[in-house]
N, C-alpha and C positions, 0 to 999 in steps of 0.2 A: 690529460681529462677534460680538458677546457672545449669549447665548440671545435666541433671538427664539422667540414664541410666537405662534398667531394672528394674526398679522400679517395676513392676508386675510379675516377676516369682519367688518373697519370697525368696531369696537369703540371703538379705539382715540378717548380724547377730545382734540378738536381738530384730526385728522387731516384733510388736503386733497386732494382728488382734482382732478386734471386729467388733460383730454384733449389730447393735442398733434396738431393738424395736420401737415399734410407742410409743410418747412421753406418759411419767408417768408409763410405762410397767418396773419396776425395775430390769432388767433379762437380764445378759448380759453374752456371753459367749467369756472366753479369753482364746488364746492360745499362746504361748510364744515360741520360737526357745528354742530347748532342751542346745541348746549351750549357751545360753544367760549366764553371769557371774551376779549373783546378793551381790556384795560385801559389807562392812562395809562401812556405809556412816554414817554421822552426824546428818543429817534429820532422823526423823521417816518414816518408809513405809507410800507411799502416800495414801490418802483415794480415795475410790473407787467414791466419789461425793466431788465436787470441795469444798472447804472452805475456806471463808476469814477471820477467826477467825485472828485477831490481825495482818492485814492490812488495811490498810486506804489509801482510795482514793486518788490517788496524781494529776491525770488531767485524764479530758474527753471532746472527742470532740461530742458533740449532732446536731452537721449540722444544726442550726439553722437559718442561716442568708440568704442571697440568693445567696451568692457567696464564694466561697472557702477561708478562714480566713487564710493569709499569715504571719500573726502572730504567728500562728501556724505551718503552712503547705509549704511545698516545692513544686513545682513541675518542676520533671525533665526532661531534653529533652535528648533523646536518636535517633539514625538513626537506620533504619532497620536491623537488623545482628548484633545490637552489642553484644548479649548472645541468645545463644540457638537457632539460626538459626529465632529468631522471626521475622515473615515477616513486623509487624506495626511499625510506627515510635512514637513515643512518644511526644507528642507536648504541650503547652500551650494553651488551645482553649478551650473555653465555650461549642465549637461544642463535646467535650470529656468530659470536667470535668464543671460537673454541680450539684449545693448545690440549693436543693428546697421541701421543704415540712420536713423540720426535715430530710434529705437526701443525701448522698452524692451518685451521680451516674456516673460508668463512662463507656462513651458509643466507641464501637468501629465504626467507619467510614470507607465507603470503597468510595474511588475516582475513578472516571476515566477522563482522560484530553482526550483534545481533538484528541489526536491520538492513543485512545483506549488503552492506558496503566491505567493498576490498582494498587494502591498503597492502605493502610490502615494507620488509626491511633489510638490512643488510649490513656489513660492516665496514669501515675504513679505519684503518692505523697508520701512525707517522710516528717517525723517531725525532721531530722537531723537535728543538733545544735540548736534545738528550744524545743524540748523536747527528752531528751538521759538518760538512767536510766541503774541502775546497779543494777539486781536484780529486781524480782519483778512477780504481776500478771499482764498478756497485755489480754484483749478481747477485742472482738467484735461482734456486731451482724450483721446479711447480709444474702443477697443472690445472687447467681452466675447464671452469663449466663447458657444454658442446652446443648447447641448446639455443633457441633465437630468442635474443633481448637483452643476453646479457653481454656485460661489458667488462673482464677484468683488468687491473692495471698494474701494474710496477712503475713507478716511477717517481719524479724529484721537484721541489719547489725551493725558491730560496727562502733563506728562515728571516730575511730581513725584506718582505716584501717593497716596504716603504724608501729601499734603496735610489732605485732605478724609478720607480712608479710601479702600482698597482699592474697586473696581468694585460697583454702580453708582456709589454716593457720590462718588467721584470724576469721574463724568462721561464720556460718552462722545458726538462728533460723525460721521454716518457721513453720507457727502456722496453717494454712489453706492453699490447695491447690486442687482445684476439677476441673480435668478433663473434659473440657467441652466433651458432647456424653458420660459420663460415669458420670453423676450428683447426682449419691445415694453412692460415695464414696469419703472422705475429708480424705490426707493425712498430717501428721505433722510430718518434718525430720529434724535432726540436720545434719548440715554439719561441717567438721572439716577435718585437715589431716597438713603434708605434707606427705606421698601421699594422696590423697582424699580419703574418707572415709564415706558415707553417714547409717548413723540409722532412720529407718523410721519406722512409727506405721502407720496402718489406721484405719478407722471405716466404716462398710457400714449401711444404712440406709434401714430396712426390710419395712418400710411404709413410701410412698412418696420420697419427695428428696428433695438435698440442694436450688434445683431451684426457687419451685412454691413458696416458704414459709423462715421467716426469721429462721435462728440457731443461736447457739452463738457458738464461739470458743474461747479458751483460753490454754495461757501455762505458768506456774507457773514454775519461773525458780528460781534454790536455787543455792549456791555455788557449793552445790557437788550433784546434781540432777536436772533433767528438767522432767516435766511432762505435758500431753498435755490433754485436754477436750475438749467434742464437748455437748452444750446441759447441762454441770454439770456432766456428765460422763466421770471418767479418761479410755483413750485407750491408753497410750505409756508412757512412761519412759523411761529418758538413764540416766544411772550412771556413765558411762565409754566412754570419749574421751583422744583426744591428741590433740599435735599441734607442729608443727617443721617447721622453716623456710628452704626453699631450699641451700643444702649445711650447716646447722646446726644442734644442736643436738635439743631433744626433751622439749618445756616449761615445766616447773613444773606446774603440776596440781592443780588448773582445768583450766588454760589459755586454748583455746582463752576465755572461756566465765567467765571471772573475770574483764571486762573490758563494758565502757558505751557502749547501744546497740539505736539503735534507728527504729521504725517502718514503715514499707513501706505497702502503698496499690495497686495492678496496677492490670492492665488487660491486659495479653500478645493474640496476636490474630496472629496466625498460629505458630507452631513452633515444635523443634523436640523432644517433650516430648507427649504435646496435639495433634499434627500431622497439617498438613498445611490444608488452607482455600480449600474448596471443595464445591460442591455443598451442603453441606450438613448444612454449615454456615450460620446461620441466624443473620444478623446484625440489628434484632431488639432488638435481645438479649442486656441486660443490667447487671451490675454489681454495685449493688445498697448497699451500707454502713447504715446501723442505726444510731450507735453510736462508738467510739473506745473509750477504758480507762483503766488508767494504775494504779495498785493499787502498798504499799510499805509496808515491817514491817517496825518500828521504827529506827532496827540493825539487822544486821546479822553475827554471829560467822562464821569468815572463818580461827581459827585458828585450827592449827594438822587437816585439810583437807588432804586428801592421795588420789592418785590413787588408784583402786582397784588394789587387786594386779590379775596380769596375772597368769592362767595356762601355767604353763612348757609344752612345748612341745617336746617331744625325737624324735627325725629324725627317718623316716621309714627305713626300713632296705633294701639293695641291696640285693635281691632276685630272680629277673629274676619272678616275680610273675605280674600277670597284675592285676592294680589299678582299673580296673572298671569293672562290670558284662555286662553277654552278652546281646548285644544290645537289643535284643528281648524279654527280662526281666523286671520286675516291677522296676527292679533299675533304670531306665532310663525313665525319665518324655517328654512327650510329648505336648506343648504348643502353641499357638496363641494369638497375643495380635497385639494392634495398628494395627490394621485394616487388621488382618492375618485371613486366612480362611483354613483349610485346614484338612485334614484327615489321619490318619495310618494303614498300614494293615502290618499283621505282618505272613511271610509264607516261608518257606524251610528256615529257621535259619536266614533271612534277615526281614528288616525291610522299607517298601515301602512308602514315602510320598505323597501324593497327593496334591498339591496346590493348590486351585481355588481361591485366591488372597493373594499376598505376602507382602501385609501391606507400611508401609512408612518407617522403620527400618529393617537391617540388621537381627534383633532377632524376629522378627513379625509370623514368622515360625520356631519353633527352637525343636530340638530335646536335652536332656542333663541330665548327672548323676552328682548328686551331694549329699551328700558332698564329696571330694577328698581331701587328703592332699599332698600338695606340700610344698615340705621344699627348706629353700634357699641355693643356694651353689649346688643343684641336677641338674644332670642332667637326662635327660627323653626324651623319642618317643614314637609319638602317630601316631598310624598306623590304617590303615581299608582298606576295599574294597569300594570302589563305582561305582555306574552308574547312567546312566540317561538318559531319555525319548530320551532328543534331548540337544545338547549341552548347558550347562549352568553352570552358577557359585556357588558354597557354600562357606562358614566361614566355616573351620576345628580348634578348639581352645583351650586353657586350658587357662579359666579369674579366676582372685583373687580378690574377692570382696575387701579384706584389705589391696591388694593394689591398691589402686584405678581404680578398674577393667581393672587391665595392663591382656593384653593378651598375651597369648606363644602359640606354635611361635605369635610374633607381626602381623596384619594384614595380615594372613594366606591366602589368598583366592583360592580356588581349583578349577582348571578347569576341569569337571565334562565332558563325553562325551558319546555316546551309548555304550561304549564297557568297560566291567566290569574293574577295574585296582585296582591295588593295591596302597596304597600311605603310606607316612612314612615321619614325621617329627622331627627332636631331636632337643631341647631346652635348656637352661640355666634359670633357676630359679635365678632371678635377685632381687626379691623382699624378702621380710621376708615371713619366715614362714606361710603358711595357711591352714587353717584346712577345710577351706571354700569353696576351691575350685570349679569349675563345667567344665566338661567336652562339649562340645557345637559344635552341628552340627547348624549352620544359616542358613534358607535357604529363609528368608525374601529380600529386596529390599530396596535399599536405594540412592541418588546420587552417581554415579559412581559405584556400584555393582550390580551386576546382573540384571541387565539394558536390555532392546530387547524384541522380542517375544517368546523365550524362557522360558522368567524368571519364568514361573509356571510350567515347566516338571518336572514330577515326576523324584524321586530319591530315589535311593534303597541304603541302610547301612548295610556291617556285617563285622564280624570278627573285632571287634573293641580292640583295643589293647592300654594302656597307661605303662608302664615298664618304672622303675626307674636304670639308669645305672650308676652310679655314685654319690660319695655325696663325693662335695670338702668341705674346711677348712670355718667355719663363719667368723674367727676371722679377725678382719678388724685394718689397722693400723690408726693411724691420721694422715687425710692430710688437707693440709691447708683449713679455710673456706671460704667460699664463699666471704667472704668480703675481703682476703688475711691475716685473723689474723692466725697465729698458736698455739694460744689459745683456747683451748674450752671452753664456759661458760665464755668470759672474762667480759660478763655484768650482771653475777650473775640471770639468769632467768629458769637455768637447773638443773633437778635432784632433789634429793630428800634434802630439806632446803632449794632449789636452790642453794646447792652448786657441784653441780654434776661433775666431773671429776676434782675438788681438794681437795687433802688429807690432812687434818686439823692436825696440834698436837698443843696441848695448855697446858701451866703450869695448877696445879689446882686453881680454881677460875679464872682465864681469860676467858672471853665469847667472841664466834663467833656466829653472826647471820647474816641474809640478813634480811634489811627493807621492809615493806611489807602496809605500807600505802597505797600505791597506787600503783599502776598498771604502773602507769606511773613514780614513783620514789624508784627503789629498789636499793639497795649498799648494799656492802659486812660494815659492823660494827664489830668493832673486839674494847674489852676492856681490858686493861693489867695494870696493878697498881704494885708498889714495882719491886720486882725482875722479874714477872711475864712475860712469852713468850709463844709467837706465832708465827706457822709457817706455811704457805699457799702455797702448790706446789703442782706443776703438771706436770708429765715425759711424755715421747716418743712422744714431740713435733714434726713435720714436718720439722725440722729447717737445712739447707743444710750446708756442710763443706764450709770454704772458702769464706763466703757470709757476706754482710753486710745487719744488720735490723735493723730499728727502734722500740723501745720500749718506750710505754707511759700506762700511764694509770693517772683519776681523784683520786682526794686526798685529803680531808680536816681533821686535825689532831688537838685536842688540845693542843698535847704537840710542836705543829708547827715543826714536823718532817715526814717525808714519811719513809715506810718502807724501811730497807734495803732489794737490790733485786739483785739476780745471775740468769745468765741465760750462760748456755753453761759451766758451769765449773769457769766463772768471774763473779768477782765481780761488780756491775755499781755502778759509781755515777748521783745520783737523788738531784735535789733541795729541799728545805725547803718546806714545806707546810705550806697552809692556815689554821688558827685556827676559820675560818668565812666563807668560801665557798668552793665547789668542786673547785679546780684548775688542769692542765693537767702539770702533769710532762712529760717528755721526754730526750730520751738519746739514744746513739748507740752504736752498738757492732759488731767488724767484727768476726764470729764464726774461728774456730781453722782449721788449713787446715786438721788434724784428727781429726773427732769429735766421741766420746766412745756413746753407748747407754746410759748410765748412763748420761751421761752431756745434752743429748735431754730432758731438764729439765728448769723450771723456780721456784724460791724458792723467797715468801715476807716473811720475818722476822720482828715482831713486838715485840721490846724488851725496847723500851720506854714506861713509864707510861702515858696514855692517852687515849683519845676513839679515832678512827679512823674511817672514811668512804672512803671506795674503790668504783670503776665502772670504767666500758669500758678498762679493761687490754687488751691491744693490741701487739703483736709483729709479726713486717710484715716483707720482703724483702725487700729490697732499690733496687728499677729499675736500673740498669745501663746501661750508655749506651744512643744514640738519639733516640730512640725507643718511640714514642708518646702513643704506647698501654701499657700497663702493663699488665705482663706474657704471652707477648707473646709468649715467648719460653716456655709456659707448666709449667716450672720447677715444679711451682705451683698447679699442675694439672688443675681446671678449674676455677680457684680462678680470679676473678676481670669479669670473663664473666659470661652473662646468657645465659642459654640454653633454647631452645622452639621447643615442639611438639606438632603440630595443631593437633585436635582430627581428623581432617579427613585424615589426615598421620600417621606412626608407625615407632619407630624405637628408637634408646637408643646413647646416646651422655657420652664417659666417654675420662680421659686423663692417659696415658701410658707412662712411660720413656722418656717424653718432648712431645709428638704425640697427638692428639686429635683422638681418633675412630669413627668413628659417622655410628651406622649401618642403614642403610634405608632403613625399611622390604617394607614400601609402602611411598611412596615421596607426598602424598596427590594432592590438585588439584593447587597450586603455590609455587612459588621456596620459598618463608619464610615461607611453613609448617613446615620446619626442619632449622633451624637457630640457630646461634650461634653469640651473638653482646657484644660489650665493648660502653659505654656510654662516658660522661664528656668530650667528644674532642671540642677544640676550632680552630679555621681556621683563618689564616693573609691573608687578601688580597694581589693580586702581589704575594703571595710565592710560588713557588713550592714543591709539595712534591709527594715523591714517597712511593708506596704502594707494598708489596710484598710478598708472601706466596709461602709455599710447599703442595704438595700434590699428593695424586696417588688414583684411586678407583680399586675395585676388578674386575670391568667391566667397560667399556668404557661411558659415560658421561658428561655431563655440568655443571658446580656450578658457582654461583657469591658470588662477593664480593665486598662490596660495601661501600663509605665513603656518607652519606646520613642522611637528620633530619628523627626524629623518631616520626615522627606527621606531621599534617594538608597537606601540600603538597608532603611530605615525597621527599624533592629535594635530587637530584644526586649530588654530588659533583665530583665523581672519583669511577670508579672500574674497574673490570674486569670480565671479562665472558670467565670464563676455561674450555675447551677440556680434562677432564680427563683418561689417563689412566694406565695400572695398573704399569707403571714405574713413581718414583717420578719425577713430574717438578718442576721448579719454574717461578712464574709467576710475572711479576710486569706491573707495567703502573703508570705512574705521570699525574700532574692536576695541574690549577695554580686557586684561588677561586679568584672572582672578587671585594668581599668584603668580612670584617672581619664578622667573624659567628662562634657564638659557642651556638645557640638555639637547644638544643638538638640533636645534632650530634655523629651519632655513625659510628661503621665500625662493617659490617653486614655479617658473610659467613652463603650463605643460598642454602640445597642441598634439597630442596625438588622437585616438579614437575617445570620442566623447560620449561615456551613457552609452545606450541603449541605439545610437542614432547611427545612419551612415555619415562618415567622415569624409568630405570631397578630398582628392590632392589637390594642393594648393599652397601659395606663396605668402606665408605672414610678414608683416613689418611692423617690430617692437621699438619702442624708445623711450625715454624718459620713466623711468620707473625707481619709483620713492620709498621710501617708510620714512615717516617722520613721527617725532614723539610731538602731540600738541599740546 
């Protein structure tokens, strides 16, 4: 139920399409993407029909009462626009959530106030904290609303979204989603990341629809694969996924799908996927649920599960060849969706697209070629000739499904005229190599793009070329993690055996492992006896010369001793360890004025007999001076700062040589649409604070720095509205709070659209951000 994009183009890796015939006819047509990797797995290949052999019913809800049972269900409340541009408000009302005759009915309601303002309400219920499960079969029998603009869903989210990080890193399992207006197709989707990726299958009914009669939807969630069924028939399987927090490494497979999840039932009214409410939306429609069930096996074997081996992909050569076929050939696919209606005409080496309706999304009318391999660190040029019968806009880009649908060049709006012109755009591939990219020309319409009376003007395209210009190095040095840690995988959650990035050396008979009895309690376990010895080391740390660092880790040891620690070539003194519970040991170190590469290393040595448990190994730079902001000099990259680019905007934020480089391709619709911020601040009443930063921009534009509350009233305490030029300037301001305050106070740099002015594409450079008490 989170952000869906381009779901109907069929480009999602490993998607499976099934056409389902009338009930009782056991004939299915299964088509799998030829690039889908079927890897070794502990589970057997899934049955074509759902089998519950070995499963026990753990919980069921038959809705036999006359109201929702609050011992089993929560009602969630959310404002309109909370996700996916949904138009409804989720409320707790019997007008929207009704239990009667053994059914739960979620009712969409349209309201018009005395001033003629229209609003919508609906219902969303969950089992969070009441019925949470790790693995199993989850089933519901239900009917969906039929008309346009509705998106009913039966899905699952993790109980603890912080374990692996916020969506999509935490994972999401969509068991059933049927678009209103298209009630013959059901989608089953797995969301994961970062970057966000979704693996989706769908099933089409050859007879009838999902609105006029009840159908049963199941997901079978196993440790190493997830299977989707409709009316007991398999239509989708996923065996490969990943999870990584922003600024962190990839968590060990099968994360994030190795924790407890809860079930959700909701009805969205008007949204970015199903379309917005219009005259086709019938408010007599209902989402009706007959029952919900959860089954589990007695136990699950999770030992030895490994991520399916990925296919090695060599970079394509730099040879000047065109990577796409002639735009008039069958290599290009013409497609309409989301309300788009158009036809194509091929003539004289060009393709002309005649649009009748431009739909509700930019890709509602689309010309594309796929798959095209785009290599990490490659530099490319996309060029073409184009004109329009009247001046209008078009998106031209290369999109990467395996990099969260990143667009290259980002936000590339082409202004077309009646005159045929040559367009050329050069871009760098900053994401991972993707063999499934697609070159797109998007001629649909959405808010802020291709609006106006000429939005349906004919477009003619020819001479399309995509050429690789150069290939850069893909080797990356370690950078400071987002939390300020110079150590990678200090929590022992990443890589093979959860020991990724660590080099282990051990004597014969010594044992090194990571505990895995629970995803919430993983620790390094080292067992040494007699004269045995174990060393755990990690090199290439991004530590700086002549800087002070805090070094800490948690330890429990039957030897009542912590391991010996060396960092930057120096031995550190650490206190004794407890034999009963994990305790944190801390020490500090000032690195040498001259630091050799071989000394950018931490080593933990275990040479005293005993059993050791270690967790949360941390090496972080001590910020000196009066600056209340951590890493305001950006010497540690963007650690301690969080970055955000809204879906309505596009751009990239990175740090180089003590400066933040913010590339804004599309400023979005508000200043906060492109932002960099740091929280955890506390202000004192009557104290005067000075804020300061240096900045420049490739083009004249405005940006904002604010010390503000990050929730509720978003109270502004002090800030700067900066007029940027191509010359670096220092901006300062002071403010004095009237009362003590530490309630979600942040320093936020906003670089999206400023006010009602047109904010051009730009590259902003920022450095030396400070907040000091005077």
